[in-house]
Backbone as ProteinMPNN parsed JSONL, in Angstrom:
{"seq_chain_A": "MTEADRTAIRRKIQDEMERLRPEIERLREVTRPVAPDDSIGRLSRMDNIVNIGVNKAALGKAAARLAGLEYALTQLDSPDFGTCAECGTSIPLARLLAMPESDLCVRCAE", "coords_chain_A": {"N_chain_A": [[20.112, 13.395, -1.68], [21.609, 10.693, -2.976], [22.489, 8.879, -5.658], [22.569, 5.94, -5.129], [20.992, 5.978, -3.379], [18.327, 6.981, -4.381], [18.113, 4.611, -6.705], [18.205, 2.649, -4.54], [15.644, 2.918, -3.385], [13.692, 2.897, -4.976], [14.28, 0.12, -6.113], [12.929, -0.727, -3.867], [10.169, 0.206, -3.946], [9.162, -1.49, -6.272], [9.848, -3.975, -5.684], [7.847, -4.183, -3.67], [5.263, -3.217, -5.045], [5.295, -5.613, -6.906], [4.997, -7.078, -5.098], [2.596, -6.697, -3.685], [0.507, -6.702, -5.859], [-0.48, -9.41, -6.576], [-1.755, -10.089, -4.106], [-3.685, -7.925, -4.095], [-5.088, -8.697, -6.302], [-6.11, -11.555, -5.169], [-7.162, -10.846, -3.035], [-9.725, -9.349, -4.27], [-10.571, -11.71, -5.156], [-11.549, -13.317, -2.905], [-13.882, -11.153, -1.322], [-15.669, -11.478, -3.021], [-19.123, -11.624, -3.329], [-20.97, -14.215, -1.876], [-23.951, -16.161, -3.54], [-27.11, -15.954, -3.176], [-28.404, -18.663, -2.442], [-26.748, -20.212, -2.762], [-25.487, -23.035, -0.59], [-24.44, -23.009, 2.322], [-24.507, -22.826, 5.274], [-26.137, -21.038, 7.292], [-24.587, -20.323, 9.716], [-22.423, -20.17, 8.824], [-22.556, -18.25, 6.704], [-22.97, -16.234, 8.019], [-20.354, -15.787, 9.075], [-18.754, -15.185, 6.063], [-20.128, -13.229, 5.367], [-18.691, -11.525, 7.758], [-16.452, -11.738, 7.423], [-15.772, -11.098, 4.742], [-15.949, -8.353, 4.907], [-13.659, -7.652, 6.65], [-11.999, -8.491, 4.63], [-12.501, -6.721, 2.308], [-11.681, -4.571, 3.749], [-8.767, -4.363, 3.883], [-8.158, -4.607, 1.415], [-8.876, -2.493, -0.01], [-6.802, -0.97, 1.925], [-4.683, -2.173, 0.132], [-4.905, -1.452, -2.068], [-5.35, 1.202, -1.701], [-1.801, 1.806, -1.0], [-1.042, 0.606, -2.916], [-1.187, 2.938, -5.282], [0.219, 4.676, -3.862], [2.402, 4.225, -3.515], [2.706, 4.056, -6.652], [2.471, 6.178, -7.322], [5.113, 7.736, -6.263], [6.784, 6.479, -7.177], [6.499, 7.683, -9.889], [7.582, 10.033, -8.815], [10.301, 10.08, -8.118], [12.734, 11.053, -9.455], [12.489, 13.71, -8.859], [13.313, 16.54, -7.51], [12.462, 17.374, -5.544], [11.183, 15.244, -4.389], [11.827, 13.089, -1.015], [12.06, 15.36, 0.256], [10.038, 16.575, 2.98], [6.941, 17.466, 2.951], [5.745, 19.084, 4.529], [7.24, 20.341, 6.351], [9.953, 20.677, 5.317], [11.728, 19.54, 5.963], [14.37, 17.151, 5.383], [13.407, 13.417, 4.939], [14.388, 11.027, 6.649], [16.242, 8.323, 5.13], [15.78, 5.714, 5.998], [13.547, 5.659, 6.988], [11.896, 6.157, 4.147], [12.889, 4.119, 3.441], [11.309, 1.785, 4.447], [8.836, 3.382, 4.199], [8.068, 4.1, 1.024], [6.666, 5.304, -0.061], [5.723, 7.809, 1.682], [5.391, 10.824, 2.287], [5.859, 12.958, 4.236], [8.122, 13.903, 7.153], [8.74, 12.14, 10.52], [8.286, 13.783, 12.133], [6.409, 15.142, 11.637], [4.039, 13.684, 10.116], [3.315, 12.615, 12.741]], "CA_chain_A": [[20.26, 12.215, -1.918], [22.108, 9.976, -3.667], [21.751, 8.308, -6.623], [22.996, 4.825, -4.8], [19.787, 6.114, -2.321], [16.632, 6.795, -5.45], [18.162, 3.133, -6.807], [17.668, 1.687, -3.344], [14.455, 3.23, -2.773], [13.304, 2.498, -6.389], [13.967, -1.302, -5.892], [12.111, -1.148, -2.551], [9.156, 0.005, -4.699], [9.095, -2.259, -7.29], [9.404, -5.002, -4.728], [6.436, -3.958, -2.592], [4.36, -3.235, -5.929], [5.236, -6.62, -7.27], [4.446, -8.315, -4.134], [1.679, -6.092, -3.373], [-0.742, -6.833, -7.204], [-1.234, -10.5, -6.143], [-2.218, -9.628, -2.724], [-4.996, -7.246, -4.426], [-5.919, -10.015, -6.741], [-6.137, -12.496, -4.214], [-8.457, -9.951, -1.618], [-10.336, -9.108, -4.61], [-11.86, -12.759, -5.484], [-12.321, -13.449, -1.724], [-14.625, -10.176, -1.336], [-17.261, -11.316, -4.39], [-20.038, -12.385, -2.823], [-21.767, -15.511, -2.272], [-24.89, -15.829, -4.516], [-28.124, -16.445, -2.015], [-28.613, -19.929, -3.068], [-25.101, -21.598, -2.452], [-25.86, -23.727, 0.469], [-23.305, -22.9, 3.178], [-25.462, -23.113, 6.345], [-26.138, -19.886, 8.376], [-23.287, -20.022, 10.602], [-21.439, -20.365, 7.466], [-22.836, -17.455, 5.818], [-22.706, -14.802, 8.89], [-18.847, -15.533, 9.077], [-18.544, -15.312, 5.481], [-20.2, -11.703, 5.811], [-17.822, -10.731, 8.374], [-14.595, -12.15, 6.635], [-15.594, -10.176, 3.377], [-16.118, -7.082, 5.507], [-12.281, -7.594, 6.911], [-11.292, -8.483, 3.651], [-12.696, -5.634, 1.624], [-10.875, -2.895, 4.486], [-7.278, -5.043, 3.436], [-8.191, -4.565, -0.371], [-8.916, -0.942, 0.055], [-5.417, -0.486, 2.461], [-3.618, -2.967, -0.05], [-5.023, -0.555, -3.416], [-3.984, 3.023, -1.508], [-0.704, 1.355, -1.037], [-0.202, 0.469, -4.487], [-1.433, 3.808, -5.665], [0.903, 5.666, -3.435], [3.862, 3.318, -4.517], [2.634, 4.523, -8.115], [2.958, 7.951, -7.65], [6.605, 7.707, -5.27], [7.781, 6.062, -8.392], [6.584, 8.378, -10.602], [8.291, 11.111, -8.212], [11.437, 9.521, -7.186], [13.535, 11.427, -9.742], [11.926, 14.965, -8.682], [14.335, 17.216, -6.66], [11.652, 17.455, -4.007], [11.723, 13.672, -3.496], [12.375, 12.846, 0.081], [11.507, 16.35, 1.374], [8.835, 16.879, 3.955], [5.897, 18.385, 2.519], [4.922, 19.951, 5.484], [8.05, 21.024, 7.12], [10.481, 20.699, 4.087], [13.332, 18.565, 5.819], [14.76, 15.828, 4.618], [12.776, 12.392, 5.405], [15.359, 9.962, 6.284], [16.735, 7.616, 4.038], [15.079, 4.464, 6.628], [11.79, 6.261, 6.848], [11.647, 6.245, 2.701], [13.116, 2.633, 2.398], [9.989, 1.23, 4.849], [7.561, 3.73, 3.367], [8.823, 5.083, -0.086], [5.19, 6.256, -0.144], [5.571, 8.646, 2.441], [6.11, 12.46, 2.017], [6.06, 13.485, 5.419], [9.115, 13.278, 8.076], [8.28, 11.283, 11.115], [7.659, 14.289, 13.231], [4.845, 15.894, 10.626], [3.479, 12.511, 10.586], [2.72, 12.562, 13.926]], "C_chain_A": [[20.899, 11.616, -2.997], [21.375, 9.068, -4.983], [21.504, 6.544, -6.64], [21.704, 4.948, -4.093], [18.504, 6.126, -3.091], [17.166, 4.971, -5.792], [17.682, 1.807, -5.319], [15.911, 1.22, -2.857], [13.378, 2.484, -4.129], [12.95, 0.814, -6.436], [13.149, -1.624, -4.974], [10.616, -1.094, -3.19], [8.986, -0.393, -5.275], [8.516, -3.414, -7.068], [7.658, -5.239, -4.537], [5.312, -3.836, -3.975], [4.448, -4.63, -6.215], [4.5, -7.773, -6.26], [2.819, -7.92, -3.565], [0.392, -6.188, -4.058], [-1.148, -8.394, -6.918], [-2.105, -10.62, -5.232], [-3.79, -9.445, -3.441], [-5.78, -8.154, -5.07], [-6.943, -11.063, -6.039], [-7.576, -11.849, -3.298], [-10.129, -9.531, -2.749], [-11.633, -10.466, -4.998], [-12.229, -13.23, -3.938], [-13.418, -12.62, -1.235], [-15.766, -10.201, -2.03], [-18.209, -11.924, -3.377], [-20.844, -13.453, -2.986], [-23.03, -15.518, -2.839], [-25.68, -16.65, -2.751], [-28.321, -17.916, -1.357], [-27.493, -20.823, -2.895], [-25.617, -21.327, -0.932], [-24.482, -23.85, 1.41], [-23.243, -23.03, 4.371], [-25.478, -21.505, 6.78], [-24.781, -19.048, 8.522], [-22.264, -19.178, 9.445], [-21.126, -18.875, 6.908], [-22.669, -15.608, 6.575], [-20.737, -14.438, 8.942], [-18.311, -15.398, 8.001], [-18.657, -13.4, 4.97], [-18.753, -10.941, 6.318], [-16.258, -10.709, 7.789], [-14.345, -11.101, 4.903], [-15.623, -8.887, 3.838], [-14.536, -6.566, 5.608], [-11.377, -7.499, 5.682], [-11.102, -7.367, 2.541], [-11.788, -4.322, 2.432], [-9.549, -3.433, 4.262], [-7.331, -5.099, 1.879], [-8.222, -2.996, -0.246], [-7.442, -0.692, 0.892], [-4.623, -0.57, 1.345], [-3.341, -1.763, -1.493], [-4.64, 1.059, -2.742], [-2.953, 2.954, -1.375], [-0.171, 1.686, -1.986], [-0.146, 1.779, -4.915], [-0.681, 4.883, -5.081], [2.29, 5.145, -3.768], [3.954, 3.701, -5.91], [3.36, 5.563, -8.254], [4.132, 8.458, -7.019], [7.168, 7.229, -6.513], [8.061, 6.878, -9.312], [7.177, 10.068, -10.564], [9.367, 11.134, -7.811], [12.55, 10.76, -7.847], [13.49, 13.106, -9.549], [13.403, 15.465, -7.377], [13.579, 17.672, -5.303], [11.045, 16.057, -3.73], [12.443, 13.483, -2.316], [12.469, 14.21, 0.822], [10.134, 16.094, 2.096], [8.255, 17.632, 3.214], [5.504, 19.825, 3.213], [6.034, 20.966, 5.807], [9.362, 21.448, 6.055], [11.624, 20.383, 4.708], [13.484, 17.741, 5.161], [14.09, 14.62, 5.481], [14.246, 11.329, 5.356], [15.373, 8.489, 5.767], [15.549, 5.746, 4.984], [13.821, 4.496, 6.848], [11.312, 5.78, 5.092], [12.166, 4.471, 2.016], [11.617, 1.646, 2.998], [8.96, 1.877, 4.331], [8.239, 4.936, 2.535], [7.704, 5.782, -0.117], [5.102, 7.508, 0.532], [5.915, 10.24, 2.023], [5.857, 13.16, 3.342], [7.004, 12.974, 6.38], [7.934, 12.655, 9.203], [7.271, 12.327, 12.089], [6.159, 15.418, 12.873], [3.537, 14.886, 10.354], [2.938, 12.247, 11.732], [1.358, 13.425, 14.194]], "O_chain_A": [[20.673, 12.141, -4.087], [20.208, 8.732, -5.184], [20.82, 5.889, -7.426], [21.098, 3.877, -4.142], [17.577, 5.433, -2.672], [16.601, 4.098, -5.133], [17.136, 0.706, -5.243], [15.29, 0.254, -2.412], [12.479, 1.658, -3.973], [11.858, 0.3, -6.679], [12.56, -2.702, -5.052], [9.87, -2.065, -3.069], [7.952, 0.188, -5.605], [7.514, -3.942, -7.55], [6.763, -5.969, -4.965], [4.342, -4.57, -3.789], [3.47, -5.168, -5.697], [3.823, -8.781, -6.46], [2.033, -8.753, -3.116], [-0.667, -5.947, -3.48], [-2.353, -8.588, -7.075], [-3.177, -11.193, -5.426], [-4.723, -10.248, -3.448], [-6.903, -8.475, -4.682], [-8.129, -11.299, -6.273], [-8.662, -12.376, -3.055], [-11.266, -9.439, -2.287], [-12.858, -10.404, -5.093], [-13.412, -13.549, -3.82], [-14.176, -13.319, -0.564], [-16.694, -9.401, -1.92], [-17.786, -12.802, -2.624], [-21.403, -13.692, -4.057], [-23.477, -14.411, -2.539], [-25.249, -17.339, -1.827], [-28.375, -18.226, -0.167], [-27.502, -22.053, -2.916], [-25.954, -20.324, -0.303], [-23.613, -24.696, 1.199], [-22.158, -23.331, 4.867], [-24.51, -20.86, 6.378], [-24.21, -18.063, 8.052], [-21.684, -18.097, 9.351], [-20.022, -18.373, 6.7], [-22.437, -14.491, 6.113], [-20.1, -13.386, 8.877], [-17.095, -15.393, 8.191], [-17.819, -12.631, 4.498], [-18.008, -10.17, 5.713], [-15.326, -9.905, 7.779], [-13.376, -10.667, 4.281], [-15.23, -8.101, 2.976], [-14.085, -5.576, 5.032], [-10.379, -6.788, 5.563], [-10.042, -7.083, 1.984], [-11.336, -3.34, 1.844], [-8.842, -2.497, 4.635], [-6.455, -5.684, 1.241], [-7.159, -2.444, -0.53], [-6.778, 0.054, 0.173], [-3.865, 0.37, 1.104], [-2.265, -1.323, -1.898], [-3.835, 1.861, -3.217], [-2.462, 4.068, -1.556], [0.705, 2.519, -2.216], [1.029, 2.123, -5.041], [-0.78, 5.996, -5.597], [3.154, 5.841, -4.301], [5.058, 3.726, -6.453], [4.362, 5.872, -8.899], [4.302, 9.67, -7.155], [8.228, 7.771, -6.828], [9.196, 7.087, -9.74], [7.265, 10.929, -11.439], [9.705, 12.087, -7.108], [13.2, 11.415, -7.032], [14.395, 13.772, -10.052], [14.139, 14.767, -6.679], [14.063, 18.192, -4.297], [10.385, 15.915, -2.701], [13.659, 13.66, -2.378], [12.936, 14.21, 1.962], [9.268, 15.369, 1.607], [8.89, 18.555, 2.704], [5.176, 20.95, 2.835], [5.898, 22.175, 5.617], [9.702, 22.631, 6.068], [12.655, 20.824, 4.201], [12.708, 17.498, 4.236], [14.172, 14.74, 6.703], [14.916, 10.99, 4.381], [14.515, 7.653, 6.052], [14.811, 4.982, 4.362], [13.067, 3.525, 6.9], [10.34, 5.037, 4.957], [12.002, 3.884, 0.946], [10.96, 0.947, 2.227], [8.035, 1.173, 3.927], [8.698, 6.028, 2.867], [7.81, 7.005, -0.21], [4.395, 8.362, -0.003], [6.912, 10.502, 1.35], [5.57, 14.337, 3.122], [6.95, 11.768, 6.62], [6.718, 12.622, 9.012], [6.172, 12.097, 12.592], [5.353, 16.082, 13.525], [2.352, 15.219, 10.375], [1.933, 11.537, 11.7], [0.803, 13.378, 15.292]]}, "name": "protein", "num_of_chains": 1, "seq": "MTEADRTAIRRKIQDEMERLRPEIERLREVTRPVAPDDSIGRLSRMDNIVNIGVNKAALGKAAARLAGLEYALTQLDSPDFGTCAECGTSIPLARLLAMPESDLCVRCAE"}
């Protein structure tokens, strides 16, 4: 992997982290419970419960992705970065740009 490749991946990771942080904060805000004494109506309360569940799942996914990106950023300068942890082949640059936190090649990820 060339230094230009590492720079492109670093930029991608940083951009994605900047995009995820406000999204995580927004999801944290919308997943806060509504107090029982807030009058929002029975059906609206049920909709709110469903929406909170959906948003909690999205929050978990976004937080996990952010953690993976943070870890990938710390490993970027390692000589093993971009090598499949399963089979040892090089992970294609296109995959690393799409999913910088990936430590598996497409074949092994399937």
